[in-house]
C-alpha positions in Angstrom: -148.5 14.8 -2.8 -149.9 11.3 -3.5 -148.0 10.7 -6.7 -151.1 9.2 -8.3 -151.1 6.3 -5.9 -154.6 6.9 -4.6 -156.0 6.9 -8.1 -154.3 3.5 -8.8 -155.8 2.1 -5.5 -152.4 1.9 -3.8 -151.4 3.1 -0.3 -148.2 3.7 1.6 -147.9 2.4 5.1 -145.0 3.7 7.2 -143.8 1.2 9.8 -141.2 1.7 12.5 -139.7 -1.6 13.8 -139.3 -0.3 17.3 -136.2 -0.5 19.4 -134.9 -3.9 18.3 -132.1 -6.0 19.9 -129.2 -6.1 17.4 -125.5 -6.6 17.2 -123.9 -3.2 17.1 -120.1 -3.1 17.0 -120.0 -6.9 17.5 -122.0 -7.1 20.7 -125.7 -7.6 21.4 -127.7 -4.6 22.5 -129.9 -6.7 24.8 -131.4 -3.6 26.6 -133.6 -2.9 23.5 -137.3 -3.6 23.9 -137.9 -6.1 21.2 -136.2 -9.2 19.7 -136.0 -9.2 15.9 -138.7 -12.0 15.8 -141.1 -10.0 18.1 -140.5 -6.9 16.0 -141.3 -8.8 12.8 -144.5 -10.2 14.4 -145.7 -6.7 15.4 -145.0 -5.4 11.8 -146.9 -8.3 10.2 -149.8 -7.8 12.6 -149.9 -4.1 11.8 -150.0 -4.8 8.1 -152.8 -7.4 8.6 -154.7 -4.9 10.7 -154.4 -2.3 8.0 -155.5 -4.7 5.3 -158.5 -5.7 7.3 -159.5 -2.1 7.9 -159.2 -1.4 4.2 -161.5 -4.3 3.4 -164.2 -3.0 5.8 -163.9 0.6 4.7 -166.7 2.0 2.6 -164.2 4.3 0.9 -162.2 1.6 -0.7 
């Protein structure tokens, strides 16, 4: 079920932000593992890593 994305040269990358500190019901859930900034940095790094692996892949 690729919906024609592969033929168009597109890919889908599923990313989970992790357990992120956030304000739930008006109070900060500080016990979560990641700050929003750290989560965003991890997501950006994962996307960069994926892009780099695509560039170096003989199948692309």
